[in-house]
C-alpha positions as CSV (number, residue, x, y, z in Angstrom):
1,M,322.0,-7.9,-60.3
2,P,323.4,-7.2,-63.8
3,P,321.9,-4.4,-65.5
4,E,320.8,-6.1,-69.0
5,L,318.2,-8.4,-66.5
6,P,314.2,-6.8,-67.2
7,R,312.6,-4.8,-64.2
8,K,310.4,-7.5,-64.0
9,L,312.8,-10.5,-63.9
10,H,314.6,-7.8,-61.3
11,D,312.0,-6.6,-59.1
12,S,310.7,-10.6,-59.0
13,V,314.1,-11.6,-57.0
14,L,314.4,-9.3,-55.3
15,F,310.8,-10.0,-53.8
16,R,311.6,-13.6,-53.1
17,E,314.7,-12.8,-51.3
18,A,312.2,-10.5,-49.1
19,A,309.9,-13.0,-48.7
20,L,312.3,-15.8,-48.0
21,S,314.2,-13.8,-45.9
22,H,311.3,-14.2,-43.4
23,L,311.3,-18.0,-43.8
24,D,312.6,-18.7,-39.7
25,S,309.9,-15.5,-38.4
26,L,307.1,-18.2,-40.6
27,H,307.9,-21.7,-38.9
28,R,307.6,-20.4,-35.9
29,F,304.7,-19.1,-36.2
30,A,303.3,-21.5,-37.6
31,I,304.4,-23.8,-35.0
32,H,302.9,-21.1,-31.8
33,L,299.3,-20.8,-34.4
34,S,299.4,-25.2,-34.8
35,R,301.3,-26.9,-31.8
36,N,301.9,-29.0,-34.7
37,T,305.6,-29.3,-36.4
38,E,304.3,-32.1,-39.4
39,L,301.7,-28.9,-39.6
40,A,303.5,-25.7,-39.0
41,S,305.4,-26.7,-42.3
42,E,303.0,-27.4,-44.1
43,L,302.0,-23.9,-43.5
44,V,304.9,-22.8,-43.9
45,Q,304.5,-23.6,-47.2
46,E,300.9,-23.3,-48.5
47,T,301.9,-19.4,-46.8
48,Y,304.9,-19.4,-49.5
49,L,303.1,-20.8,-52.4
50,Q,300.6,-18.2,-52.4
51,A,302.6,-15.8,-51.7
52,L,304.7,-16.5,-54.7
53,R,301.2,-17.1,-56.8
54,S,300.1,-13.4,-55.4
55,E,303.4,-11.7,-56.8
56,H,301.8,-9.7,-59.0
57,T,299.8,-7.8,-56.7
58,F,301.5,-7.0,-54.4
59,D,302.4,-3.9,-55.3
60,R,303.2,-2.1,-51.4
61,S,307.1,-2.0,-50.5
62,L,308.9,-5.0,-49.5
63,K,309.0,-3.0,-46.3
64,H,306.1,-4.4,-45.9
65,I,306.0,-8.0,-46.9
66,R,306.3,-9.3,-43.4
67,P,303.0,-8.4,-41.8
68,W,301.4,-9.8,-45.7
69,L,303.0,-13.1,-45.3
70,F,301.8,-13.4,-41.8
71,K,298.6,-12.3,-43.0
72,I,298.7,-15.1,-45.8
73,L,299.8,-17.7,-42.8
74,N,297.4,-17.4,-40.3
75,N,294.7,-17.5,-43.2
76,A,296.0,-20.8,-44.2
77,Y,296.1,-21.9,-40.8
78,R,292.2,-20.7,-40.3
79,Q,291.7,-22.4,-43.7
80,H,293.1,-26.0,-43.0
81,F,290.4,-26.3,-40.0
82,R,287.4,-25.3,-42.1
83,R,289.0,-27.8,-44.3
84,Q,289.6,-30.5,-41.7
85,S,286.0,-29.7,-40.1
86,R,284.1,-30.9,-43.5
87,G,285.3,-34.0,-43.6
88,G,288.4,-36.0,-44.1
89,P,290.7,-37.3,-41.3
90,T,290.5,-34.3,-39.1
91,Q,293.3,-33.4,-36.1
92,T,291.1,-31.2,-33.6
93,L,292.8,-28.5,-31.5
94,T,292.9,-30.7,-28.5
95,D,294.8,-32.9,-30.3
96,A,296.9,-30.0,-31.4
97,H,298.0,-28.8,-28.0
98,E,298.8,-32.8,-26.6
99,D,301.6,-31.9,-29.2
100,A,302.4,-28.7,-27.7
101,A,305.5,-29.6,-25.9
102,A,306.9,-31.6,-28.8
103,A,306.4,-28.0,-30.9
104,N,307.4,-25.6,-28.5
105,A,311.3,-28.1,-28.1
106,A,311.7,-27.0,-32.1
107,L,311.5,-23.4,-32.2
108,L,314.0,-21.9,-33.4
109,P,315.0,-18.0,-32.0
110,V,316.1,-16.5,-35.3
111,N,315.5,-13.2,-36.7
112,S,312.9,-11.6,-34.1
113,R,314.1,-7.9,-32.3
114,L,314.1,-10.9,-29.2
115,E,317.2,-12.8,-31.2
116,D,318.6,-14.0,-28.1
117,L,315.2,-15.7,-26.9
118,N,315.9,-19.3,-26.3
119,W,312.7,-20.8,-25.7
120,D,314.2,-24.3,-24.2
121,Q,315.9,-21.5,-21.6
122,I,313.1,-19.8,-20.6
123,D,311.1,-20.2,-17.9
124,E,308.7,-22.7,-18.0
125,E,305.9,-21.4,-16.3
126,L,306.1,-18.7,-18.4
127,K,305.9,-20.5,-21.3
128,H,303.3,-22.6,-20.1
129,A,301.4,-19.1,-18.8
130,I,302.0,-18.3,-22.6
131,D,300.2,-22.1,-24.1
132,A,297.3,-21.4,-21.6
133,L,297.1,-18.2,-23.0
134,P,293.4,-18.9,-25.8
135,D,294.8,-18.5,-29.1
136,T,293.0,-15.3,-30.0
137,L,295.2,-13.7,-27.6
138,R,297.9,-15.7,-27.7
139,T,298.4,-15.2,-31.4
140,V,298.0,-11.6,-31.0
141,F,300.4,-11.4,-28.3
142,L,303.0,-14.0,-30.2
143,L,303.0,-11.5,-32.9
144,F,303.5,-8.8,-30.9
145,A,306.0,-10.2,-28.4
146,V,308.0,-12.5,-30.1
147,E,307.3,-11.0,-34.1
148,D,307.7,-7.9,-33.6
149,L,304.3,-6.7,-35.7
150,K,302.8,-3.4,-35.1
151,Y,298.5,-2.8,-34.0
152,R,297.8,-2.3,-37.1
153,E,299.8,-4.7,-39.0
154,I,298.5,-7.4,-36.4
155,A,294.6,-6.0,-37.3
156,D,296.2,-7.0,-41.1
157,V,296.7,-10.6,-40.0
158,E,293.9,-11.0,-37.9
159,G,291.9,-9.4,-40.2
160,I,290.4,-7.2,-37.1
161,P,290.0,-4.1,-36.1
162,A,293.6,-2.1,-34.2
163,G,292.0,-1.8,-30.8
164,T,290.7,-5.2,-31.1
165,V,294.2,-5.7,-31.4
166,M,295.0,-3.5,-28.3
167,S,292.3,-4.8,-26.4
168,R,293.7,-8.9,-26.5
169,L,296.8,-8.3,-25.9
170,S,295.8,-6.0,-22.7
171,R,293.9,-8.9,-21.8
172,A,296.7,-11.4,-22.5
173,R,299.4,-9.5,-20.5
174,Q,296.7,-9.2,-17.9
175,L,296.5,-12.8,-17.4
176,L,300.1,-14.0,-18.1
177,M,300.6,-11.4,-14.6
178,Q,297.5,-13.4,-13.1
179,T,299.1,-16.7,-13.9
180,L,302.5,-16.0,-13.3
181,A,301.2,-14.7,-9.7
182,L,299.9,-17.7,-8.9
183,N,302.2,-20.0,-9.7
184,S,304.7,-17.8,-7.9
185,S,302.6,-17.5,-4.4
186,G,302.7,-20.8,-4.5
187,S,299.7,-22.3,-5.8
188,R,300.0,-24.0,-8.8
189,S,296.7,-24.1,-9.5
190,K,295.1,-23.9,-13.8
191,P,296.0,-20.9,-15.5
192,I,293.1,-17.9,-15.5
193,R,290.9,-18.4,-18.8
194,S,289.9,-15.1,-21.3
195,A,285.9,-14.6,-20.3
């Protein structure tokens, strides 16, 4: 970066570079949330629009930008369904779940601690078990297991206490183990749902 550039411009360039470095992770998570590739793209666009609008308020280290972006994305997802429930063309969660197969095929594993993960080759039973988790458990599980966020970061993204994150993560693991155990024992019944 040339020394003649003002510090504010330099900081803005660094902010944008840091934010864009998480594009693939955000898109992958948006697909998991929405189960619809078009909606996921819209959510990611909204996330970056909000992030750029709020760039001047981001006063933390750039190493904390990732959970901040996930929180914006999660809020955009929630806001989308709030707007839809007030009128206009709607896509219900049921409709979104029907698009899950198409969305899962579009997942691109990039920039995560599981970067070698290929969702097309993952055991179908595990994929279905994860997809069958209730949304609140699935979101926490994916933020932890795939996106490598810490408990506090997930709590911030979800707007819940860290203890609730740990509880939801524990419950998600239990349900996954139960579902996979039932499937491996030859029973092909529906996955166990959280009460």
